[in-house]
C-alpha positions as CSV (number, residue, x, y, z in Angstrom):
1,M,11.6,-3.8,19.8
2,P,9.2,-2.5,17.2
3,S,8.6,1.3,17.0
4,T,5.1,2.5,17.9
5,T,5.5,5.8,16.1
6,P,3.5,5.9,12.8
7,R,5.4,6.7,9.6
8,T,4.7,10.4,8.9
9,P,5.4,12.0,5.5
10,A,6.9,15.4,5.8
11,G,4.6,18.0,7.3
12,R,2.0,15.5,8.8
13,R,1.3,15.2,12.4
14,T,1.1,11.7,13.9
15,E,-2.4,12.5,15.4
16,E,-3.9,12.7,11.9
17,V,-5.8,9.7,10.5
18,P,-3.5,7.6,8.3
19,T,-4.3,7.6,4.6
20,I,-4.2,4.3,2.6
21,L,-3.9,4.4,-1.2
22,V,-5.6,1.2,-2.5
23,V,-4.4,0.4,-6.1
24,E,-6.5,-2.3,-7.7
25,D,-7.9,-2.6,-11.2
26,E,-10.7,-5.1,-10.2
27,V,-13.4,-2.7,-9.2
28,L,-15.3,-5.0,-6.8
29,I,-12.1,-6.0,-5.0
30,R,-11.0,-2.4,-4.7
31,L,-14.4,-1.2,-3.4
32,M,-14.5,-4.1,-0.9
33,I,-11.1,-3.5,0.7
34,A,-11.4,0.3,0.6
35,E,-14.7,0.1,2.5
36,Y,-13.2,-2.4,5.0
37,L,-10.3,0.0,5.7
38,R,-12.7,2.9,6.0
39,E,-14.7,1.0,8.6
40,F,-11.5,0.8,10.7
41,G,-11.1,4.6,10.5
42,Y,-8.6,5.0,7.8
43,R,-8.8,7.6,5.1
44,V,-8.7,5.8,1.8
45,V,-7.8,7.0,-1.7
46,E,-8.4,4.7,-4.6
47,A,-6.5,4.2,-7.9
48,R,-7.1,1.8,-10.8
49,T,-3.5,1.7,-12.2
50,G,0.0,2.1,-11.1
51,A,0.3,5.4,-13.2
52,E,-2.8,6.7,-11.5
53,A,-1.3,5.8,-8.1
54,R,2.0,7.6,-9.0
55,R,0.0,10.7,-9.8
56,V,-1.7,10.6,-6.4
57,L,1.7,10.1,-4.7
58,Q,3.1,13.1,-6.6
59,S,0.2,15.3,-5.6
60,S,-0.3,17.1,-2.3
61,Q,-2.5,14.2,-1.1
62,P,-0.8,12.7,2.0
63,V,-0.4,8.9,1.8
64,D,1.0,6.7,4.6
65,V,0.7,3.2,3.0
66,V,0.0,1.9,-0.5
67,F,-1.8,-1.4,-0.8
68,S,-1.3,-2.5,-4.4
69,D,-2.0,-5.4,-6.7
70,I,1.1,-6.4,-8.6
71,R,-0.6,-7.1,-11.9
72,M,-2.5,-4.1,-13.4
73,P,-3.2,-2.6,-16.8
74,G,-0.8,-0.1,-18.2
75,D,2.9,0.5,-18.1
76,M,3.4,0.5,-14.3
77,S,2.8,-2.8,-12.4
78,G,2.6,-2.9,-8.6
79,L,6.2,-4.0,-8.5
80,A,7.3,-1.0,-10.7
81,L,5.2,1.3,-8.4
82,A,6.9,-0.1,-5.3
83,E,10.4,0.4,-6.9
84,W,9.5,4.0,-7.9
85,M,8.3,4.6,-4.3
86,G,11.5,3.2,-2.9
87,R,13.4,5.9,-4.9
88,N,10.9,8.7,-4.6
89,K,8.7,8.1,-1.5
90,P,10.7,5.8,0.9
91,E,8.7,7.1,3.9
92,V,5.5,5.5,2.5
93,G,4.8,1.9,3.5
94,V,4.0,-0.7,0.8
95,V,1.8,-3.8,0.9
96,L,1.7,-5.8,-2.3
97,T,-0.8,-8.5,-3.3
98,S,-1.2,-11.0,-6.1
99,D,-2.9,-14.2,-7.0
100,H,-0.1,-15.0,-9.5
101,L,2.9,-14.8,-7.2
102,Q,3.9,-15.7,-3.7
103,A,6.2,-13.7,-1.4
104,T,9.1,-15.9,-2.3
105,D,8.7,-14.9,-6.0
106,L,9.2,-11.2,-5.4
107,P,12.4,-9.6,-6.4
108,A,14.8,-9.2,-3.4
109,Q,14.4,-5.4,-3.1
110,A,10.6,-5.5,-3.3
111,A,10.6,-8.3,-0.7
112,A,12.8,-6.3,1.6
113,D,10.8,-3.1,1.4
114,A,7.2,-4.3,1.1
115,A,4.8,-6.6,2.9
116,F,3.1,-9.2,0.8
117,V,-0.5,-10.7,1.0
118,E,-1.4,-13.5,-1.3
119,K,-4.8,-13.4,-3.0
120,P,-7.4,-14.4,-2.1
121,Y,-6.8,-12.6,1.1
122,A,-8.7,-12.1,4.3
123,P,-9.4,-8.4,4.9
124,L,-8.1,-8.8,8.5
125,T,-4.7,-10.0,7.1
126,V,-4.5,-6.8,4.9
127,L,-5.4,-4.7,8.0
128,K,-2.6,-6.4,10.0
129,C,0.0,-5.8,7.2
130,I,-1.1,-2.1,6.9
131,R,-0.8,-1.6,10.6
132,A,2.7,-3.2,10.6
133,Q,3.7,-0.8,7.8
134,L,2.3,2.2,9.7
135,Y,3.9,1.3,13.1
136,G,7.1,-0.2,12.0
137,A,6.4,-3.8,13.2
138,H,7.4,-5.4,9.9
């Protein structure tokens, strides 16, 4: 039976609004999904690269789920970010997306720890995956 208790990073109360970190280098895509999530009441933080996302995750900014493209500019891809999170932020949920890969193409560890949404995606599909990461129904 799935848990109904949201993931809560240390020091956060479950009554607080969940924070989603959207990591996407395509500005219009990032703005669109961030606005969609805000309309559903989530607090949204945006990052353009994996390195920028890692800085947010290392800061005092609470993050409950990371929604990240796999292919991004710079040294840290979405897969590398997910691997880093598995070692350093295992309490934070991960949803990965790509138009170049399918879920079956993900490395075994990433597939086990993260949800996957293939691009182009329907925003409702992203919302469902984020809710599954928050409430343990994945």
